[in-house]
C-alpha positions in Angstrom: 0.0 0.1 0.1 1.3 3.5 -1.1 1.7 6.3 1.5 0.4 9.4 0.2 -0.8 12.6 1.5 -4.6 13.0 1.9 -6.4 14.7 -1.4 -3.3 13.1 -3.8 -4.4 9.4 -3.7 -4.9 7.6 -6.9 -8.3 6.6 -7.7 -10.2 4.8 -10.7 -13.2 7.0 -9.7 -13.2 9.5 -12.6 -15.4 12.4 -13.1 -16.5 10.7 -16.7 -17.3 7.8 -14.8 -19.3 9.4 -12.2 -21.3 11.3 -14.9 -22.0 7.9 -16.4 -22.5 5.8 -13.4 -25.5 5.4 -11.1 -28.8 6.0 -13.1 -31.0 8.5 -11.9 -34.7 6.4 -11.8 -37.6 8.9 -12.7 -40.5 6.5 -12.0 -41.1 2.7 -12.5 -44.2 0.3 -13.2 -44.8 -3.5 -13.3 -46.6 -4.0 -16.7 -48.2 -7.0 -18.3 -47.4 -7.7 -21.9 -49.9 -9.1 -24.5 -49.1 -12.8 -23.4 -49.7 -12.1 -19.7 -45.9 -11.8 -19.0 -44.5 -9.1 -16.4 -42.3 -6.2 -18.0 -40.5 -3.8 -15.8 -40.7 -0.2 -17.3 -38.7 2.7 -15.7 -37.8 6.4 -16.5 -34.0 7.3 -16.5 -32.2 10.3 -17.2 -29.3 10.0 -19.9 -26.6 12.7 -18.9 -24.8 11.7 -22.1 -27.8 13.0 -24.1 -27.9 16.4 -22.4 -29.8 14.8 -19.6 -32.6 13.7 -21.3 -35.3 11.5 -19.5 -35.7 8.3 -21.6 -38.1 5.2 -20.7 -36.6 1.8 -20.9 -38.1 -1.6 -20.2 -36.9 -5.2 -19.4 -39.1 -7.5 -21.1 -40.4 -10.9 -19.8 -37.4 -12.6 -21.4 -35.1 -10.2 -19.6 -34.2 -8.3 -22.8 -33.6 -4.7 -22.1 -35.1 -1.9 -24.7 -35.4 1.7 -25.0 -39.3 2.7 -25.2 -38.8 6.3 -25.9 -36.1 7.1 -28.6 -34.2 10.4 -28.9 -35.0 13.3 -29.1 -37.7 12.9 -27.2 -37.5 13.6 -23.4 -40.2 12.8 -20.9 -40.1 15.8 -18.2 -42.9 17.7 -16.6 -42.6 21.0 -15.5 -45.8 21.1 -12.9 -44.7 22.6 -9.7 -41.3 23.3 -11.6 -40.2 20.1 -10.0 -42.6 17.9 -12.2 -42.7 14.2 -11.4 -45.1 11.6 -13.1 -44.1 12.7 -16.6 -45.0 9.1 -17.9 -46.9 6.0 -17.4 -48.2 2.9 -19.0 -51.6 2.9 -20.6 -53.8 0.5 -22.7 -52.7 -1.5 -25.7 -49.1 -1.6 -24.5 -48.7 2.2 -25.1 -46.5 4.5 -23.3 -48.0 8.1 -22.3 -45.7 10.8 -21.6 -45.2 14.5 -20.9 -42.7 16.1 -23.6 -40.2 18.2 -22.1 -40.3 21.0 -24.5 -44.0 21.3 -25.2 -45.4 20.1 -22.0 -48.2 18.3 -24.0 -49.1 14.7 -23.3 -48.4 12.3 -26.1 -49.1 8.4 -26.8 -46.4 6.1 -28.3 -47.9 2.5 -29.4 -45.3 -0.1 -29.6 -43.5 0.0 -33.0 -45.4 3.6 -34.0 -44.8 7.3 -33.7 -45.6 9.5 -30.5 -49.3 11.0 -31.2 -50.3 14.2 -29.1 -53.3 13.6 -26.8 -53.6 17.3 -25.7 -53.9 20.3 -27.7 -51.1 22.7 -28.2 -51.1 25.4 -25.5 -47.9 27.3 -24.4 -49.6 28.2 -21.1 -50.5 24.6 -20.2 -48.3 21.7 -18.4 -49.2 18.5 -17.2 -47.8 16.0 -14.6 -48.8 13.2 -12.2 -49.9 11.0 -14.8 -51.4 7.9 -13.6 -53.7 5.2 -15.3 -56.5 4.1 -13.2 -60.0 2.3 -14.1 -59.1 3.1 -17.6 -58.6 6.7 -17.2 -55.5 8.7 -17.7 -55.4 11.1 -15.0 -53.2 14.2 -14.6 -52.4 17.3 -13.1 -52.9 20.2 -15.2 -51.3 23.7 -14.7 -52.5 26.6 -16.7 -50.0 29.9 -16.4 -52.1 32.8 -17.1 -50.9 36.5 -17.5 -50.6 37.1 -13.7 -51.3 35.8 -10.6 -51.4 32.0 -9.4 -51.5 29.1 -12.0 -54.9 27.5 -12.2 -54.4 23.6 -11.3 -56.7 21.0 -11.6 -57.2 17.5 -11.8 -58.1 16.1 -15.3 -58.9 12.8 -17.4 -57.1 12.8 -20.8 -58.8 10.9 -23.5 -56.5 8.3 -25.0 -58.3 8.0 -28.5 -58.1 9.9 -31.8 -59.7 13.0 -30.5 -58.4 15.3 -28.2 -60.6 15.7 -25.0 -59.3 16.8 -21.6 -62.1 16.6 -19.0 -62.2 18.7 -16.0 -62.3 16.5 -13.1 -62.0 19.2 -9.9 -59.9 22.3 -8.9 -60.9 24.5 -6.0 -57.3 24.8 -4.8 -54.0 26.3 -5.3 -52.5 22.9 -5.5 -53.6 19.4 -6.1 -51.8 16.1 -6.4 -51.8 12.3 -5.9 -55.4 11.6 -7.2 -56.5 8.0 -6.4 -59.9 6.5 -8.3 -61.6 4.1 -6.3 -62.5 0.5 -7.4 -65.6 1.0 -9.5 -65.0 4.6 -10.2 -67.6 6.2 -7.8 -64.9 8.3 -5.8 -61.7 10.1 -6.3 -59.2 11.0 -3.4 -56.4 13.5 -3.4 -54.5 15.7 -1.7 -54.6 19.6 -1.7 -53.3 22.7 -0.3 -53.2 26.5 -0.7 -50.8 29.4 -0.2 -49.0 29.9 2.1 -48.4 26.3 3.3 -46.2 23.8 1.5 -47.3 20.1 1.3 -45.2 18.9 4.5 -46.9 22.0 6.7 -50.6 21.6 5.9 -52.5 19.8 3.4 -56.1 18.4 3.0 -57.5 15.0 2.2 -60.3 15.2 0.1 -62.9 12.8 -1.4 -65.3 13.5 -4.2 -68.0 11.7 -5.7 -68.1 11.1 -9.5 -71.0 11.4 -11.8 -70.6 11.5 -15.7 -67.1 11.7 -15.5 -66.4 14.4 -13.4 -66.4 15.1 -9.3 -69.8 16.7 -8.7 -69.2 17.2 -5.1 -66.1 16.9 -2.5 -65.5 17.1 1.1 -62.6 17.3 3.2 -62.0 14.1 5.2 -58.7 15.1 6.9 -58.8 14.1 10.7 -57.3 17.6 11.5 -56.7 20.9 9.9 -52.9 21.0 11.4 -51.3 18.0 9.5 -50.2 17.2 6.1 -51.8 14.0 4.9 -50.3 12.2 1.7 -50.9 9.4 -0.7 -54.1 8.1 -0.6 -55.2 4.9 -1.9 -58.3 2.7 -1.7 -58.0 -0.8 0.0 -61.8 -1.5 -1.5 -64.7 0.9 -2.9 -65.2 2.5 0.7 -62.2 1.9 2.6 -59.0 4.5 2.1 -55.7 4.3 3.2 -53.5 7.2 3.6 -50.3 8.9 5.1 -50.6 11.6 8.2 -48.6 12.9 11.0 -50.9 14.0 13.9 -48.5 12.3 16.2 -45.4 14.1 14.7 -44.6 11.1 12.6 -46.1 10.4 9.0 -47.6 6.9 9.5 -50.1 5.1 7.7 -54.0 5.6 8.6 -57.3 4.4 7.3 -60.7 5.7 7.1 -63.9 4.4 5.9 -66.2 6.3 3.8 -69.2 6.4 5.9 -71.1 8.7 8.3 -68.7 8.7 10.9 -65.3 9.0 8.9 -63.5 7.5 11.7 -59.7 7.4 11.4 -57.4 4.9 12.7 -53.6 4.4 12.5 -52.0 1.5 10.9 -49.0 0.2 12.6 -47.8 3.1 14.4 -44.1 3.6 14.4 -41.6 6.2 15.9 -40.6 6.6 12.1 -41.9 8.6 9.2 -43.6 6.8 6.1 -44.1 10.0 4.1 -41.7 13.1 3.2 -41.3 16.2 1.3 -43.7 16.2 -1.8 -41.4 17.8 -4.0 -41.9 15.5 -7.0 -45.5 14.5 -8.3 -44.0 11.0 -8.3 -43.4 10.5 -4.8 -44.6 7.2 -3.3 -43.9 6.0 0.1 -45.9 2.7 0.2 -47.9 0.5 -2.0 -50.8 -2.1 -1.7 -50.2 -5.6 -2.2 -52.5 -8.2 -3.9 -53.7 -9.6 -0.5 -54.5 -6.3 1.4 -51.0 -6.1 2.7 -49.1 -2.9 2.6 -45.3 -2.7 1.7 -44.1 0.8 2.8 -41.0 3.0 3.7 -40.1 3.9 7.3 -37.5 6.6 7.6 -35.7 7.5 10.8 -32.4 8.7 9.6 -32.2 5.4 7.3 -34.9 3.9 5.3 -36.2 0.3 5.7 -38.8 -1.5 3.8 -41.6 -3.0 5.9 -44.6 -5.2 4.9 -47.7 -4.3 7.1 -51.0 -6.1 7.7 -53.7 -3.6 8.1 -56.0 -6.1 9.8 -53.7 -6.9 12.6 -51.1 -3.8 12.6 -48.3 -6.3 12.3 -45.3 -5.0 10.3 -42.4 -7.4 9.1 -39.1 -5.7 7.8 -38.4 -6.8 4.4 -34.7 -7.1 3.2 -33.6 -4.7 0.7 -30.4 -3.3 -1.0 -31.9 0.1 -0.6 -31.7 2.1 2.6 -31.6 5.7 1.5 -34.0 7.7 -0.7 -36.2 4.6 -1.1 -39.4 4.9 -3.2 -41.9 2.2 -3.5 -42.4 2.5 -7.1 -45.2 -0.3 -8.1 -46.6 -3.2 -6.3 -48.4 -6.0 -8.1 -49.5 -9.2 -6.3 -46.6 -9.9 -3.9 -44.2 -8.1 -5.9 -42.6 -4.7 -4.8 -40.6 -2.4 -7.2 -38.4 -0.4 -5.4 -35.8 2.3 -6.2 -32.9 4.1 -4.0 -29.6 3.1 -2.9 -27.8 1.4 0.0 -24.7 1.7 2.1 -22.6 0.2 -0.6 -24.8 0.1 -3.2 -25.2 2.9 -5.6 -28.8 4.0 -6.8 -30.7 1.3 -8.6 -34.0 -0.5 -9.2 -35.1 -3.8 -7.8 -37.9 -6.1 -7.8 -38.7 -7.6 -4.4 -41.1 -10.2 -3.2 -43.3 -9.9 0.1 -43.5 -13.6 0.3 -40.0 -14.6 -0.4 -37.4 -12.1 1.1 -34.4 -14.0 -0.4 -35.6 -12.8 -4.0 -33.9 -9.9 -4.9 -34.0 -9.3 -8.7 -31.6 -5.9 -9.8 -33.4 -4.5 -12.7 -31.1 -1.4 -13.0 -28.0 0.0 -11.5 -27.3 -1.1 -7.8 -23.5 -2.0 -8.7 -20.2 -0.1 -8.5 -18.1 -0.1 -11.4 -15.1 0.2 -9.2 -16.2 -2.5 -6.5 -17.4 -2.2 -3.1 -13.6 -1.7 -1.9 -13.7 1.9 -3.6 -17.0 2.9 -1.5 -16.8 4.7 1.7 -19.2 3.0 4.4 -21.5 5.9 5.8 -21.7 5.8 9.7 -24.4 8.0 11.2 -23.4 10.6 13.7 -24.7 13.1 15.8 -23.4 16.2 17.3 -25.0 18.7 19.9 -26.0 22.0 18.4 -27.5 25.2 19.9 -31.1 23.8 19.6 -30.8 20.1 20.0 -29.1 17.0 18.1 -27.7 17.5 14.8 -27.8 14.2 12.5 -25.4 13.4 9.8 -23.5 10.7 7.8 -19.8 10.4 7.8 -17.8 9.2 4.8 -14.4 8.7 5.7 -11.4 8.5 3.1 -11.5 4.9 1.5 -8.8 3.8 -0.6 -7.9 0.2 -1.0 -4.3 0.7 -2.4 -3.1 4.3 -0.4 -3.1 5.5 3.2 -2.0 8.6 4.8 1.3 9.3 6.5 1.2 8.6 10.2 -0.2 11.8 12.1 -2.0 13.4 9.1 -5.7 14.3 9.5 -7.8 14.3 6.5 -9.4 17.2 4.8 -13.6 17.2 4.8 -16.2 18.8 2.9 -19.6 19.3 4.7 -22.4 18.6 2.2 -25.5 20.8 2.9 -28.6 19.4 0.9 -30.9 21.4 -0.9 -34.6 22.2 -0.3 -34.1 23.1 2.3 -37.1 20.9 3.4 -35.3 17.2 2.3 -33.5 14.7 3.4 -30.3 12.6 2.8 -29.4 9.0 4.0 -26.3 7.0 4.4 -25.8 5.6 1.2 -23.0 4.7 -1.6 -22.6 7.8 -4.0 -20.3 8.1 -7.1 -19.9 11.8 -6.3 -18.7 11.0 -2.5 -16.5 8.3 -3.7 -15.0 10.6 -6.2 -13.9 12.5 -3.1 -13.3 9.7 -0.4 -11.4 7.7 -2.7 -8.5 10.6 -3.1 -8.5 10.9 0.6 -11.1 13.6 1.1 -13.7 13.0 3.8 -17.5 13.9 3.6 -19.9 14.7 6.1 -23.3 14.7 5.1 -25.5 16.9 7.3 -29.4 16.5 7.9 -29.7 20.1 9.5 -32.6 20.9 11.7 -35.4 21.5 8.8 -34.8 18.2 7.0 -37.3 15.5 6.9 -37.0 11.9 8.6 -36.7 12.4 12.0 -40.3 13.8 12.6 -42.3 17.1 12.5 -40.3 18.7 15.6 -37.2 18.2 13.8 -38.5 19.6 10.4 -40.1 22.7 12.0 -36.8 23.5 13.8 -36.3 25.9 10.8 -39.7 27.7 10.9 -38.8 31.1 10.8 -35.1 30.3 11.3 -33.7 29.6 7.8 -30.5 31.1 7.6 -29.8 30.8 11.4 -30.7 27.0 12.3 -29.1 25.5 9.1 -25.9 27.6 9.7 -25.7 26.8 13.5 -26.3 23.1 12.6 -23.6 22.7 9.9 -20.9 24.5 12.1 -21.7 22.6 14.9 -21.3 19.5 12.7 -18.1 20.6 11.3 -16.4 21.6 14.8 -17.7 18.3 16.1 -16.1 16.3 13.5 -12.6 18.2 14.1 -13.1 17.6 17.9 -13.3 13.9 17.6 -10.0 14.0 15.6 -11.5 12.7 12.4 -11.1 15.5 10.5 -8.2 18.5 10.3 -9.9 21.5 11.6 -8.0 23.7 9.6 -9.1 21.9 6.3 -13.0 21.9 6.4 -14.7 23.0 3.5 -18.7 23.4 2.9 -20.4 22.8 -0.4 -24.2 22.8 -1.1 -26.4 23.7 -4.0 -29.7 25.9 -4.3 -30.9 26.0 -0.4 -27.5 24.3 0.3 -25.8 27.1 -1.7 -27.4 29.4 0.7 -26.4 28.1 3.8 -22.8 28.0 2.3 -22.9 31.5 1.7 -24.5 31.9 5.1 -22.1 29.9 6.7 -19.0 31.9 5.2 -20.5 35.1 6.2 -21.4 34.3 9.7 -18.9 32.0 11.0 -15.4 30.7 10.8 -15.8 27.0 10.6 -14.9 26.5 7.2 -11.6 27.0 5.2 -13.5 26.9 1.7 -17.0 26.9 0.2 -18.4 25.6 -2.9 -21.8 27.4 -3.8 -23.9 25.6 -6.7 -26.6 28.2 -8.1 -27.0 29.3 -4.2 -29.4 31.8 -3.1 -27.7 35.0 -2.0 -30.7 37.3 -1.8 -33.8 36.5 -0.1 -36.0 39.4 -1.4 -34.6 38.4 -5.1 -35.8 35.0 -4.2 -39.0 35.9 -3.2 -39.7 38.0 -6.2 -38.4 35.8 -8.9 -39.1 32.2 -7.7 -42.1 30.0 -9.1 -45.2 29.5 -7.8 -44.8 26.3 -5.7 -42.3 27.8 -3.8 -43.8 31.7 -3.8 -44.8 31.4 -0.1 -42.0 29.2 1.2 -40.2 32.1 2.6 -43.5 32.8 4.7 -42.8 29.8 6.9 -38.7 29.7 6.6 -38.4 33.6 7.7 -41.5 35.6 7.5 -44.1 37.0 5.3 -43.5 40.1 3.2 -43.8 43.0 3.7 -43.7 42.7 7.7 -40.2 40.7 7.7 -38.4 42.6 5.2 -36.0 43.8 7.6 -35.1 40.1 8.3 -34.8 39.3 4.8 -32.3 42.0 4.4 -30.4 40.9 7.7 -30.2 37.5 6.8 -29.4 37.7 2.9 -25.6 37.0 2.5 -25.8 39.9 -0.1 -26.1 42.3 2.8 -23.0 41.4 4.6 -20.6 40.5 1.7 -18.0 42.4 3.2 -17.5 39.6 5.6 -17.2 37.0 2.7 -13.2 36.2 3.2 -13.3 32.7 2.7 -12.2 31.4 -0.7 -15.4 30.3 -2.7 -16.2 28.4 -5.9 -19.1 29.2 -7.6 -21.1 27.2 -10.4 -24.2 28.5 -11.7 -26.4 27.4 -14.7 -27.3 30.2 -17.2 -30.8 29.0 -17.7 -31.6 28.9 -14.0 -35.3 30.6 -13.4 -35.3 29.6 -9.7 -32.0 31.2 -8.6 -31.0 33.5 -11.8 -27.5 34.3 -12.4 -27.7 37.8 -11.3 -27.3 36.4 -7.7 -24.3 34.4 -8.3 -22.6 37.2 -10.3 -23.3 39.6 -7.5 -21.2 37.4 -4.9 -18.3 37.0 -7.4 -18.0 40.9 -7.8 -18.0 41.0 -3.7 -15.4 38.4 -3.7 -13.3 40.1 -6.5 -13.7 43.7 -4.5 -13.0 41.7 -1.3 -9.7 40.4 -3.0 -10.6 36.8 -2.0 -9.7 33.9 -4.1 -12.5 32.7 -6.0 -13.7 31.4 -9.4 -17.0 31.6 -11.1 -18.1 28.9 -13.3 -21.2 29.0 -15.7 -23.1 26.4 -18.0 -25.1 26.8 -20.9 -28.2 24.8 -21.2 -28.2 24.1 -17.5 -31.1 25.2 -15.2 -31.7 24.6 -11.6 -29.6 21.3 -11.2 -27.2 20.1 -13.4 -27.9 16.9 -15.6 -25.4 17.1 -18.7 -22.7 14.4 -18.5 -20.4 17.6 -19.7 -21.4 19.7 -16.7 -20.9 16.9 -14.2 -17.5 16.2 -15.3 -16.3 19.9 -15.2 -18.0 20.7 -12.0 -16.2 17.6 -10.3 -13.0 18.4 -11.6 -13.2 22.0 -10.9 -13.9 21.3 -7.6 -11.2 18.9 -6.8 -8.9 21.4 -8.3 -10.3 24.2 -6.0 -10.0 22.0 -2.9 -6.7 21.1 -3.6 -5.5 24.5 -3.8 -7.3 25.8 -0.8 -6.6 23.2 1.5 -3.0 22.5 0.3 -2.9 19.3 -1.8 -2.0 18.7 -5.3 -4.4 16.2 -6.7 -3.3 14.5 -9.6 -5.0 14.3 -13.1 -7.5 17.1 -13.0 -7.0 20.5 -14.7 -6.0 23.3 -12.8 -9.0 25.7 -12.2 -7.8 29.3 -12.3 -8.6 31.1 -9.0 -9.0 35.1 -9.4 
């Protein structure tokens, strides 16, 4: 084994291989072919093709095929974050939302796509599901000003365009579920200023002549956030809710009493932040049992008997970011990743735990010896415990000189209402295999630890998140696991905001990497899209009453304190955080005489999808860290610091 300084270890984990590794799954279904065989369909982003989302399938024979050919890309822009951009419909056809036009199209086997919705530049569709012979979707119509109009619709799949309104009556609607027999529709709705993890309503409507003629709110409480309704039978509804502070399974009988009862309550979350219309935390099995994800830091998959409340853990390769994509009979299609298992798609069986069928991904191209094993850690912050996952430097052929402590990068997830689990990641291995540790922090405000932890950030964005990442970094150094003088911080979007706030408000970090980070709260409130238009009401305060707080907390208001070297990465097509915010930070760094680099990427929006962008950013970040933290990484072009 070779002895080399941390940060300089040789590694087969190249930036190009990271860009090609670990598919990003965008929904998956079990589909019956014309002979009754079972196919698996899934959506997948293709970084090498500009980040387009294709749909692929595995035939009953095991052969893999691409269903959606280039240049088509299935991506919805409903709520900007989309989700549910494709589904399987009748006669083996694929229905999908075209990224460019936002129209819904149908692709028959061996044929060409045909539009199912009329051309309209102001209209978007998402959350596609095929239920009871109906193609149901969320429709979003953008008018000249004000809140877009959203409704649930049924889209005809024949030769003539016909989009039928089902129901509206709220700012946001999601997760429609048609009862067996088609007499009722259940869905989740919410209104500004709430976000779907704050408060939502569970609604049930009666259907006559193909539309909802009347509906009622059936939520047990006005202070909770029910999610994902599904029908056990024509009158028995199961759903998720968090009156106890944890999202758990609940059920309700559709009768005069509307009695609500918990199903297998647990001190863990079955549920999370509804950023995507395709999010699913459980699925119904053919015999009435329920396959569900439970999250308490890490994820586990359980099979629940609603009649007895019994819950049995089902072995799964995925323990982080787990989605129950689809269920059929006793089979469960799940996506996610595990401690040494990169992201993938697996087919499990509730009655045969030993059967784990890898459909896509789930394997490291470099071998598990190059993947760091995440370790859950907790540090004490000013407002309570701070949860994180530590990934130590990991390399089977190199080690550091005795007595040297490694540099670390503190990762700050976006959202901020989101969550990271301890899972194998090619991007993390890119650093750890070179001798750079990673600490992935679930700061206060993250999901996966209950409502109290999630609401720690309420009114405190830019305060609690900063205190928590700084406490985690200092705790890491105090344990002797990292060199306290060589700890950097990196994050994108809301994570980039925390990076900028930490660098202007603490001395815990030696370097920072901001990817399309928020720098000006007032500008964010003015420019952001409708889904997040009132997000800041809860995280900071409503405008104009809280304007002074917006100014005080924004990094742009205290750029004179920005004295730490910083790498800024920005998509030029970003509509959520426009380039002007990153440019203002760049200008302040130049004025302050602080080492920095500003990298821009054409064709990239809020989040990087293209292979060439992923390669460029990974290599630039490694070079930047080496220059600032004092090591010379081999094999990467030196990024110029101003």
